[in-house]
Backbone as ProteinMPNN parsed JSONL, in Angstrom:
{"seq_chain_A": "MKTNRKTKAQRSSSRLTTSEGIARDTADRKRVENELRKKNRALTTLSACNQALIRATDEMELLNEVCRICVEVGGYRMAWVGYAEPTGAGGRDEGKTVRPVAQKGFEEGYLDTVNITWADTERGRGPTGTAIRTRQPSIARNIPQDSNFAPWRAAAIQRGYASSIALPLIPPFHPPRFAGGKEGGCSAR", "coords_chain_A": {"N_chain_A": [[157.804, 107.372, 74.947], [154.419, 107.79, 75.383], [151.799, 106.185, 77.147], [148.344, 105.268, 77.205], [147.525, 103.893, 79.32], [145.954, 103.16, 82.405], [146.846, 103.388, 85.821], [146.841, 100.736, 88.266], [145.517, 101.621, 90.61], [144.065, 103.799, 89.582], [142.304, 102.476, 87.832], [140.868, 100.926, 89.677], [139.674, 102.93, 91.233], [138.052, 104.093, 89.298], [136.28, 101.984, 88.732], [135.017, 101.824, 91.221], [133.714, 104.316, 91.377], [131.942, 104.016, 89.225], [130.446, 101.813, 90.146], [129.268, 102.935, 92.421], [127.675, 104.864, 91.203], [125.9, 103.249, 89.726], [124.636, 101.866, 91.821], [123.377, 104.022, 93.102], [121.67, 104.894, 91.045], [120.047, 102.611, 90.829], [118.835, 102.547, 93.368], [117.418, 104.977, 93.269], [115.68, 104.4, 91.145], [114.184, 102.3, 92.244], [112.945, 103.651, 94.352], [111.328, 105.488, 92.924], [109.713, 103.669, 91.506], [108.366, 102.479, 93.665], [106.912, 104.689, 94.676], [105.288, 105.18, 92.446], [103.835, 102.782, 92.385], [102.37, 103.064, 94.796], [100.792, 105.309, 94.17], [99.326, 104.34, 91.978], [97.904, 102.311, 93.287], [96.321, 103.866, 95.004], [94.775, 105.3, 93.122], [93.444, 103.176, 91.863], [91.955, 102.23, 94.015], [90.325, 104.479, 94.544], [88.899, 104.59, 92.115], [87.519, 102.124, 92.223], [85.93, 102.621, 94.477], [84.355, 104.7, 93.488], [82.931, 103.28, 91.53], [81.51, 101.584, 93.231], [79.862, 103.446, 94.489], [78.225, 104.228, 92.374], [76.868, 101.859, 91.871], [75.617, 101.097, 94.25], [72.742, 100.263, 96.202], [71.731, 100.984, 98.617], [72.561, 102.882, 101.587], [74.017, 101.49, 103.672], [74.979, 99.248, 102.314], [76.709, 100.519, 100.527], [78.589, 101.7, 102.338], [79.728, 99.441, 103.578], [80.833, 98.205, 101.322], [82.715, 100.112, 100.467], [84.487, 100.043, 102.64], [85.399, 97.401, 102.34], [86.698, 97.614, 99.856], [88.736, 99.448, 100.481], [90.336, 97.877, 102.137], [90.812, 95.428, 100.676], [91.547, 96.237, 98.05], [92.921, 98.655, 98.39], [94.814, 97.979, 100.287], [94.854, 98.525, 102.995], [95.06, 97.848, 106.495], [92.799, 97.877, 108.109], [89.549, 99.221, 107.712], [87.012, 101.564, 108.446], [83.724, 102.961, 109.039], [82.21, 105.561, 110.779], [79.487, 107.103, 112.453], [78.886, 110.392, 113.459], [77.299, 111.065, 116.339], [74.43, 113.048, 116.819], [74.216, 116.131, 118.693], [72.634, 117.816, 121.478], [69.43, 118.906, 122.859], [66.74, 116.833, 124.158], [67.484, 114.146, 124.631], [69.632, 113.645, 123.061], [73.031, 112.868, 122.133], [75.234, 114.069, 124.323], [77.908, 113.599, 124.713], [79.076, 113.477, 122.275], [79.515, 111.135, 120.677], [81.137, 108.787, 118.484], [79.768, 106.511, 116.422], [80.478, 103.351, 115.289], [79.553, 102.008, 112.134], [80.115, 100.484, 109.934], [82.643, 98.187, 108.858], [85.757, 96.673, 107.873], [88.355, 94.263, 107.654], [91.285, 93.75, 109.737], [90.261, 93.888, 112.81], [89.525, 92.922, 115.389], [87.972, 93.521, 117.854], [88.696, 96.142, 118.321], [87.149, 98.481, 117.691], [85.108, 98.215, 119.509], [86.206, 98.924, 121.907], [87.536, 101.412, 121.893], [86.189, 103.881, 122.236], [85.692, 106.449, 120.816], [85.253, 109.927, 120.382], [83.823, 112.985, 119.105], [84.128, 115.246, 120.443], [85.894, 118.086, 121.778], [87.998, 116.903, 123.42], [90.354, 114.74, 125.14], [89.819, 112.133, 124.052], [88.69, 112.87, 121.724], [90.483, 114.098, 120.093], [91.988, 112.697, 118.309], [92.559, 111.425, 114.934], [89.91, 110.843, 113.959], [87.933, 112.296, 115.561], [88.96, 114.873, 115.173], [88.738, 115.167, 112.364], [85.96, 115.13, 112.073], [85.148, 117.373, 113.629], [86.548, 119.494, 112.35], [85.899, 119.15, 109.741], [87.706, 118.383, 107.85], [90.227, 116.318, 106.3], [92.188, 114.225, 108.468], [95.275, 113.125, 109.777], [97.193, 110.607, 111.355], [100.325, 110.028, 111.151], [102.263, 108.49, 112.343], [101.565, 106.373, 114.546], [102.785, 105.264, 116.972], [104.263, 107.489, 117.854], [102.627, 109.749, 117.82], [101.228, 112.187, 119.737], [98.528, 112.892, 119.999], [97.254, 110.525, 119.607], [97.384, 109.016, 121.842], [95.287, 107.904, 123.638], [94.462, 105.586, 122.298], [96.656, 104.245, 121.479], [98.028, 101.841, 122.513], [96.164, 99.766, 121.964], [96.0, 100.032, 119.19], [98.656, 99.568, 118.315], [98.947, 96.95, 119.211], [97.387, 95.652, 117.343], [98.759, 96.046, 115.068], [98.539, 98.459, 113.692], [99.843, 101.197, 112.034], [99.536, 103.799, 111.117], [97.004, 106.324, 110.637], [94.201, 107.557, 108.897], [91.607, 109.88, 108.705], [88.614, 110.645, 107.147], [86.234, 113.057, 106.639], [82.779, 112.554, 106.075], [80.439, 114.393, 104.619], [77.318, 114.923, 104.196], [74.862, 117.066, 102.673], [73.093, 119.179, 104.928], [73.207, 117.496, 107.156], [74.591, 116.124, 110.213], [78.191, 115.88, 110.517], [79.843, 112.933, 109.278], [82.005, 110.1, 109.591], [84.626, 108.492, 107.865], [86.754, 105.848, 108.316], [89.91, 104.001, 108.922], [92.515, 101.423, 109.253], [96.043, 101.133, 108.778], [98.826, 99.005, 108.03], [92.173, 105.374, 106.077], [88.395, 106.365, 103.801], [88.472, 105.542, 107.733], [91.696, 104.877, 107.727], [93.824, 102.563, 109.023]], "CA_chain_A": [[156.51, 107.118, 74.389], [153.371, 107.884, 76.391], [150.711, 105.229, 76.956], [147.07, 105.674, 77.802], [147.167, 102.911, 80.345], [145.737, 103.686, 83.749], [147.473, 102.594, 86.877], [145.93, 99.844, 88.964], [144.736, 102.454, 91.526], [143.117, 104.569, 88.779], [141.27, 101.559, 87.358], [140.069, 100.561, 90.843], [138.888, 104.115, 91.573], [137.056, 104.248, 88.239], [135.264, 100.956, 88.95], [134.295, 102.194, 92.426], [132.825, 105.414, 91.004], [130.906, 103.442, 88.379], [129.596, 100.992, 91.007], [128.471, 103.849, 93.251], [126.659, 105.46, 90.319], [124.898, 102.224, 89.425], [123.879, 101.633, 93.054], [122.542, 105.201, 93.312], [120.619, 104.839, 90.025], [119.15, 101.516, 91.189], [118.061, 102.994, 94.527], [116.491, 106.002, 92.778], [114.668, 103.732, 90.332], [113.314, 101.561, 93.154], [112.136, 104.643, 95.074], [110.33, 105.989, 91.979], [108.782, 102.571, 91.257], [107.542, 102.336, 94.863], [105.974, 105.817, 94.683], [104.335, 104.944, 91.366], [102.979, 101.696, 92.839], [101.447, 103.63, 95.79], [99.825, 106.18, 93.476], [98.438, 103.471, 91.206], [97.016, 101.649, 94.24], [95.351, 104.873, 95.453], [93.848, 105.566, 92.015], [92.622, 101.979, 91.685], [91.024, 102.233, 95.139], [89.356, 105.547, 94.29], [88.055, 104.164, 90.998], [86.63, 101.065, 92.717], [84.947, 103.271, 95.36], [83.414, 105.418, 92.606], [82.054, 102.259, 90.952], [80.607, 101.15, 94.297], [78.898, 104.531, 94.676], [77.278, 104.17, 91.259], [76.101, 100.605, 91.918], [74.98, 100.846, 95.552], [71.293, 100.447, 96.27], [71.413, 101.626, 99.896], [73.706, 103.477, 102.27], [74.827, 100.506, 104.388], [75.673, 98.461, 101.295], [77.812, 101.363, 100.05], [79.605, 101.855, 103.381], [80.427, 98.159, 103.721], [81.615, 97.966, 100.111], [83.867, 101.022, 100.489], [85.436, 99.476, 103.61], [85.997, 96.218, 101.703], [87.613, 98.087, 98.811], [89.913, 100.049, 101.124], [91.171, 96.797, 102.657], [91.214, 94.45, 99.665], [92.195, 96.892, 96.905], [93.833, 99.689, 98.873], [95.875, 97.397, 101.083], [94.832, 98.974, 104.377], [94.873, 96.757, 107.458], [91.413, 97.943, 108.55], [88.821, 100.441, 107.337], [85.704, 101.617, 109.099], [82.932, 104.186, 108.936], [81.465, 105.862, 111.993], [78.593, 108.261, 112.397], [78.932, 111.334, 114.584], [75.973, 111.178, 116.924], [74.056, 114.464, 116.981], [74.18, 116.646, 120.069], [71.533, 118.742, 121.729], [68.385, 118.545, 123.819], [65.856, 115.752, 123.754], [68.106, 112.838, 124.703], [70.718, 113.469, 122.096], [74.333, 112.506, 122.688], [76.047, 115.209, 124.765], [79.31, 113.196, 124.682], [79.532, 113.523, 120.886], [80.013, 109.801, 120.367], [81.249, 108.311, 117.108], [79.223, 105.151, 116.423], [80.873, 102.564, 114.115], [78.421, 101.409, 111.428], [80.63, 99.548, 108.931], [84.082, 97.958, 109.0], [86.333, 95.512, 107.198], [89.767, 94.098, 107.918], [91.756, 93.26, 111.016], [89.682, 94.786, 113.802], [89.648, 92.198, 116.659], [87.398, 94.205, 119.0], [89.228, 97.5, 118.465], [86.088, 99.495, 117.676], [84.279, 98.045, 120.706], [86.904, 99.37, 123.115], [88.271, 102.674, 121.786], [85.389, 105.012, 122.726], [86.074, 107.668, 120.1], [84.254, 110.997, 120.352], [84.225, 114.132, 118.291], [84.226, 116.387, 121.363], [87.26, 118.611, 121.881], [88.57, 116.319, 124.626], [91.446, 113.827, 124.79], [89.319, 111.06, 123.194], [88.168, 113.449, 120.491], [91.554, 114.827, 119.394], [92.646, 111.841, 117.329], [92.157, 111.73, 113.563], [88.464, 110.78, 113.738], [87.273, 113.458, 116.158], [89.462, 116.089, 114.513], [88.138, 115.24, 111.025], [84.546, 115.479, 112.206], [85.03, 118.757, 114.108], [87.09, 120.474, 111.406], [85.399, 118.817, 108.408], [88.897, 118.259, 107.017], [90.962, 115.078, 106.569], [93.139, 114.279, 109.574], [96.174, 111.98, 109.657], [98.218, 110.256, 112.342], [101.308, 109.362, 110.288], [103.105, 107.592, 113.125], [100.78, 106.123, 115.76], [103.592, 105.147, 118.191], [104.83, 108.774, 118.262], [101.644, 110.834, 117.755], [100.698, 112.448, 121.077], [97.067, 112.925, 119.955], [96.749, 109.156, 119.487], [97.692, 108.34, 123.11], [94.238, 107.072, 124.237], [94.229, 104.365, 121.517], [97.958, 103.756, 121.008], [98.332, 100.442, 122.862], [95.258, 98.887, 121.208], [96.361, 100.133, 117.775], [99.941, 98.889, 118.119], [98.684, 95.523, 119.41], [96.777, 95.137, 116.117], [99.647, 96.315, 113.947], [98.205, 99.696, 112.992], [100.996, 102.093, 112.057], [99.09, 105.155, 110.84], [95.552, 106.417, 110.522], [93.665, 108.731, 108.223], [90.165, 110.028, 108.881], [88.036, 111.48, 106.101], [84.852, 113.371, 107.007], [81.733, 112.406, 105.072], [79.553, 115.485, 104.994], [76.174, 115.127, 103.305], [74.21, 118.357, 102.951], [72.067, 119.288, 105.96], [73.342, 116.421, 108.135], [75.824, 116.244, 110.998], [79.295, 115.209, 109.83], [80.087, 111.518, 109.519], [83.42, 109.826, 109.488], [85.077, 107.235, 107.281], [88.056, 105.605, 108.892], [90.521, 102.7, 108.742], [93.843, 101.184, 109.81], [97.058, 100.71, 107.807], [99.88, 98.215, 108.644], [92.04, 105.165, 106.009], [88.295, 105.241, 104.645], [89.697, 105.795, 108.48], [92.581, 103.776, 107.435], [94.859, 102.361, 110.017]], "C_chain_A": [[155.479, 107.036, 75.505], [152.288, 106.853, 76.106], [149.473, 105.76, 77.65], [146.613, 104.69, 78.873], [147.007, 103.587, 81.704], [146.46, 102.794, 84.736], [146.401, 101.724, 87.531], [145.007, 100.64, 89.902], [143.686, 103.265, 90.762], [141.974, 103.684, 88.289], [140.334, 101.179, 88.509], [139.148, 101.714, 91.234], [137.765, 104.314, 90.558], [135.93, 103.226, 88.405], [134.405, 101.288, 90.167], [133.288, 103.297, 92.107], [131.679, 104.898, 90.155], [129.94, 102.616, 89.209], [128.704, 101.859, 91.886], [127.358, 104.471, 92.426], [125.548, 104.49, 89.992], [124.026, 101.971, 90.649], [122.915, 102.791, 93.316], [121.384, 105.204, 92.318], [119.589, 103.764, 90.357], [118.264, 101.922, 92.367], [117.028, 104.039, 94.117], [115.349, 105.362, 91.994], [113.685, 102.984, 91.222], [112.395, 102.507, 93.93], [111.011, 105.163, 94.181], [109.282, 104.913, 91.692], [107.841, 102.373, 92.443], [106.496, 103.451, 94.947], [104.895, 105.627, 93.62], [103.351, 103.838, 91.747], [101.946, 102.215, 93.852], [100.376, 104.487, 95.124], [98.85, 105.367, 92.643], [97.437, 102.766, 92.116], [95.941, 102.631, 94.719], [94.324, 105.169, 94.358], [92.921, 104.381, 91.76], [91.565, 101.902, 92.785], [89.933, 103.278, 94.922], [88.386, 105.158, 93.18], [87.055, 103.098, 91.445], [85.559, 101.644, 93.648], [83.916, 104.045, 94.543], [82.434, 104.441, 91.961], [81.054, 101.76, 91.997], [79.517, 102.189, 94.538], [77.819, 104.485, 93.596], [76.338, 102.972, 91.395], [75.305, 100.385, 93.208], [73.484, 101.116, 95.503], [70.848, 101.028, 97.609], [72.71, 102.048, 100.593], [74.598, 102.438, 102.947], [75.599, 99.607, 103.419], [76.893, 99.237, 100.788], [78.931, 101.446, 101.089], [80.413, 100.573, 103.566], [81.31, 97.876, 102.51], [82.85, 98.869, 100.067], [84.916, 100.519, 101.49], [86.147, 98.265, 103.008], [87.032, 96.636, 100.665], [88.882, 98.663, 99.434], [90.878, 98.976, 101.627], [91.708, 95.925, 101.523], [91.94, 95.057, 98.47], [93.268, 97.869, 97.38], [94.964, 99.18, 99.739], [95.933, 97.889, 102.517], [94.538, 97.8, 105.288], [93.423, 96.708, 107.937], [90.819, 99.256, 108.069], [87.467, 100.405, 108.027], [85.035, 102.952, 108.857], [82.18, 104.346, 110.242], [80.612, 107.082, 111.786], [78.792, 109.106, 113.652], [77.506, 111.481, 115.102], [75.653, 112.654, 117.14], [74.013, 114.856, 118.451], [72.962, 117.534, 120.231], [70.54, 118.196, 122.715], [67.582, 117.353, 123.301], [66.529, 114.396, 123.718], [69.21, 112.613, 123.699], [72.047, 113.341, 122.821], [75.173, 113.741, 123.043], [77.538, 114.889, 124.718], [79.908, 113.184, 123.287], [80.213, 112.209, 120.479], [80.134, 109.578, 118.87], [80.853, 106.837, 117.138], [79.661, 104.411, 115.157], [79.646, 101.913, 113.472], [78.858, 100.429, 110.344], [82.122, 99.385, 109.151], [84.486, 96.727, 108.218], [87.812, 95.465, 107.555], [90.045, 93.619, 109.327], [91.346, 94.222, 112.121], [89.79, 94.213, 115.204], [89.182, 92.97, 117.892], [87.86, 95.636, 119.208], [88.11, 98.529, 118.588], [85.16, 99.39, 118.884], [84.901, 98.686, 121.945], [87.462, 100.794, 123.056], [87.507, 103.918, 122.222], [85.816, 106.344, 122.109], [84.92, 108.661, 120.147], [84.708, 112.051, 119.351], [84.207, 115.419, 119.12], [85.684, 116.859, 121.392], [87.833, 118.22, 123.241], [89.67, 115.354, 124.188], [90.982, 112.734, 123.817], [88.696, 111.578, 121.899], [89.23, 114.163, 119.667], [92.383, 113.956, 118.46], [92.149, 112.194, 115.937], [90.641, 111.773, 113.355], [87.753, 112.013, 114.282], [87.686, 114.758, 115.498], [88.828, 116.257, 113.14], [86.673, 115.653, 111.097], [84.388, 116.934, 112.621], [85.442, 119.772, 113.054], [86.53, 120.312, 109.996], [86.521, 118.785, 107.376], [89.544, 116.901, 107.29], [91.972, 115.274, 107.695], [93.961, 112.989, 109.561], [97.048, 111.848, 110.902], [99.226, 109.426, 111.551], [102.147, 108.321, 111.034], [102.429, 107.367, 114.478], [101.657, 105.991, 117.013], [104.129, 106.493, 118.714], [103.818, 109.912, 118.361], [100.989, 111.034, 119.123], [99.167, 112.489, 121.096], [96.446, 111.525, 119.863], [96.933, 108.366, 120.791], [96.555, 107.47, 123.655], [94.05, 105.713, 123.546], [95.522, 103.67, 121.111], [98.19, 102.273, 121.281], [97.462, 99.479, 122.056], [95.613, 98.889, 119.722], [97.658, 99.373, 117.485], [99.765, 97.378, 118.25], [98.12, 94.885, 118.132], [97.617, 95.425, 114.863], [99.312, 97.55, 113.136], [99.375, 100.664, 113.137], [100.606, 103.552, 111.864], [97.584, 105.137, 110.678], [95.196, 107.68, 109.757], [92.162, 108.724, 108.439], [89.67, 111.031, 107.854], [86.594, 111.78, 106.468], [83.918, 113.176, 105.813], [80.65, 113.398, 105.449], [78.429, 115.633, 103.975], [75.504, 116.46, 103.635], [73.137, 118.224, 104.027], [72.068, 118.135, 106.951], [74.568, 116.692, 108.988], [76.944, 115.493, 110.275], [79.383, 113.736, 110.215], [81.546, 111.274, 109.248], [83.657, 108.504, 108.777], [86.475, 106.999, 107.785], [88.606, 104.223, 108.648], [91.914, 102.605, 109.317], [94.783, 100.688, 108.747], [98.149, 99.957, 108.522], [101.231, 97.914, 108.515], [90.86, 105.464, 105.565], [89.011, 105.588, 105.919], [90.57, 104.623, 108.123], [93.629, 103.705, 108.51], [95.716, 101.223, 109.536]], "O_chain_A": [[155.659, 106.287, 76.466], [151.898, 106.663, 74.954], [149.549, 106.588, 78.557], [145.448, 104.676, 79.268], [147.794, 104.448, 82.098], [146.653, 101.601, 84.503], [145.205, 101.96, 87.362], [143.814, 100.343, 89.97], [142.554, 103.408, 91.224], [140.812, 104.09, 88.324], [139.12, 101.119, 88.315], [137.974, 101.498, 91.532], [136.647, 104.668, 90.932], [134.758, 103.562, 88.239], [133.196, 101.059, 90.15], [132.132, 103.218, 92.523], [130.538, 105.313, 90.357], [128.73, 102.703, 89.003], [127.526, 101.557, 92.076], [126.226, 104.592, 92.894], [124.377, 104.867, 89.981], [122.805, 101.873, 90.528], [121.769, 102.57, 93.707], [120.246, 105.484, 92.693], [118.389, 103.981, 90.185], [117.061, 101.659, 92.353], [115.885, 103.99, 94.57], [114.189, 105.737, 92.16], [112.478, 103.027, 90.982], [111.219, 102.209, 94.141], [109.868, 105.268, 94.624], [108.089, 105.213, 91.641], [106.65, 102.127, 92.252], [105.332, 103.191, 95.252], [103.719, 105.886, 93.874], [102.159, 103.947, 91.461], [100.774, 101.846, 93.777], [99.198, 104.401, 95.47], [97.66, 105.681, 92.609], [96.263, 102.634, 91.77], [94.773, 102.26, 94.826], [93.131, 105.278, 94.642], [91.739, 104.569, 91.471], [90.415, 101.552, 92.522], [88.75, 102.988, 95.099], [87.181, 105.378, 93.302], [85.879, 103.16, 91.088], [84.408, 101.209, 93.612], [82.731, 104.041, 94.877], [81.244, 104.735, 91.854], [79.885, 101.539, 91.682], [78.363, 101.83, 94.769], [76.638, 104.683, 93.882], [75.153, 103.064, 91.072], [74.4, 99.551, 93.232], [73.021, 102.057, 94.858], [69.722, 101.509, 97.732], [73.803, 101.619, 100.223], [75.819, 102.5, 102.808], [76.747, 99.25, 103.683], [77.976, 98.672, 100.64], [80.102, 101.278, 100.747], [81.636, 100.617, 103.696], [82.418, 97.36, 102.659], [83.924, 98.421, 99.664], [86.112, 100.57, 101.204], [87.361, 98.122, 103.151], [88.122, 96.067, 100.607], [89.984, 98.389, 98.959], [92.095, 99.147, 101.552], [92.915, 95.708, 101.421], [92.862, 94.441, 97.934], [94.375, 97.905, 96.843], [95.971, 99.867, 99.912], [96.942, 97.698, 103.196], [93.845, 96.862, 104.895], [92.875, 95.625, 108.147], [91.502, 100.279, 108.023], [86.857, 99.345, 108.172], [85.683, 103.942, 108.517], [81.587, 103.395, 110.752], [80.97, 107.989, 111.034], [78.857, 108.583, 114.764], [76.621, 111.961, 114.394], [76.505, 113.418, 117.593], [73.803, 114.021, 119.331], [72.339, 117.949, 119.254], [70.766, 117.157, 123.336], [67.733, 116.931, 122.155], [66.196, 113.567, 122.871], [69.668, 111.485, 123.517], [72.155, 113.678, 124.0], [75.751, 114.377, 122.162], [78.358, 115.807, 124.687], [81.098, 112.917, 123.118], [81.346, 112.203, 119.998], [79.346, 110.104, 118.084], [81.506, 106.019, 117.786], [79.263, 104.796, 114.058], [78.805, 101.339, 114.163], [78.05, 99.623, 109.882], [82.797, 100.322, 109.579], [83.667, 95.851, 107.938], [88.447, 96.504, 107.736], [89.149, 93.142, 110.023], [91.998, 95.242, 112.344], [90.118, 94.949, 116.134], [89.92, 93.066, 118.873], [87.455, 96.279, 120.176], [88.129, 99.36, 119.497], [84.5, 100.364, 119.245], [84.203, 98.96, 122.921], [87.832, 101.334, 124.098], [88.132, 104.927, 122.551], [86.25, 107.252, 122.817], [83.759, 108.29, 119.975], [85.821, 112.006, 118.827], [84.261, 116.525, 118.581], [86.594, 116.098, 121.063], [88.115, 119.067, 124.089], [89.893, 115.172, 122.991], [91.686, 112.44, 122.851], [88.229, 110.792, 121.074], [88.911, 114.772, 118.645], [93.369, 114.419, 117.886], [91.4, 113.157, 115.772], [90.141, 112.649, 112.648], [87.048, 112.7, 113.543], [86.858, 115.644, 115.287], [88.419, 117.361, 112.78], [86.203, 116.438, 110.273], [83.585, 117.66, 112.035], [84.776, 120.791, 112.875], [86.661, 121.206, 109.159], [86.327, 119.108, 106.204], [89.425, 116.38, 108.399], [92.539, 116.355, 107.853], [93.422, 111.9, 109.362], [97.569, 112.832, 111.427], [98.996, 108.241, 111.309], [102.674, 107.388, 110.428], [102.694, 108.09, 115.439], [101.303, 106.562, 118.045], [104.419, 106.613, 119.905], [104.132, 110.951, 118.941], [100.279, 110.153, 119.609], [98.564, 112.152, 122.115], [95.236, 111.373, 120.028], [96.661, 107.166, 120.826], [96.836, 106.361, 124.11], [93.527, 104.784, 124.161], [95.487, 102.621, 120.467], [98.517, 101.525, 120.36], [97.962, 98.488, 121.523], [95.532, 97.849, 119.067], [97.736, 98.622, 116.514], [100.36, 96.612, 117.491], [98.356, 93.705, 117.874], [97.223, 95.087, 113.747], [99.759, 97.675, 111.996], [99.84, 100.917, 114.249], [101.269, 104.447, 112.388], [96.965, 104.077, 110.592], [95.807, 108.732, 109.943], [91.523, 107.675, 108.363], [90.225, 112.12, 107.706], [85.795, 110.853, 106.598], [84.226, 113.58, 104.691], [80.011, 113.255, 106.492], [78.562, 116.378, 103.004], [75.582, 116.924, 104.772], [72.366, 117.265, 104.029], [71.027, 117.826, 107.532], [75.482, 117.399, 108.562], [76.674, 114.571, 109.505], [79.041, 113.349, 111.332], [82.246, 112.146, 108.733], [82.977, 107.514, 109.048], [87.316, 107.893, 107.686], [87.868, 103.339, 108.212], [92.448, 103.595, 109.817], [94.382, 99.9, 107.891], [98.383, 100.314, 109.677], [101.769, 97.139, 109.306], [90.095, 104.574, 105.195], [90.163, 105.973, 105.717], [90.146, 103.473, 108.234], [94.249, 104.712, 108.854], [96.677, 100.847, 110.208]]}, "name": "protein", "num_of_chains": 1, "seq": "MKTNRKTKAQRSSSRLTTSEGIARDTADRKRVENELRKKNRALTTLSACNQALIRATDEMELLNEVCRICVEVGGYRMAWVGYAEPTGAGGRDEGKTVRPVAQKGFEEGYLDTVNITWADTERGRGPTGTAIRTRQPSIARNIPQDSNFAPWRAAAIQRGYASSIALPLIPPFHPPRFAGGKEGGCSAR"}
């Protein structure tokens, strides 16, 4: 007479396979939930920035509010906006300086010391200078490893900045401007 009983080894193997499947499903679910949380945070940040744009009464109020939203809603460690100084004759900035005009978050003197330019030089090849020159978003996904971030790496790491995104703000008939921040941007870092 044949029985349908499994041997002890078969039962153990079956439980192991089931446990592995459950662990894999749990890990997949957590990964999907994390991605969904990030996307929801980005959409909430964008929506809040759009509301700030509608409600702003002047440019500086808008820039400061967008930086606040990027930090408080978006979860970035620091956000800032810088203006690309115009170049040319008549005392204009030949060094293509980026002048910070608004910021929020953990900054601790960072913007006073980094000397960012938008010239095609070492200090202009990070996310900010690249975004201004190319008029395209620019990202440093891993500040400790990104060779273009070398001039600012130590100061950024000291403040806990892990990555940076620079988004060019390009109003019609004006030189490009930059929004930036730090993550732990808007340049976000």
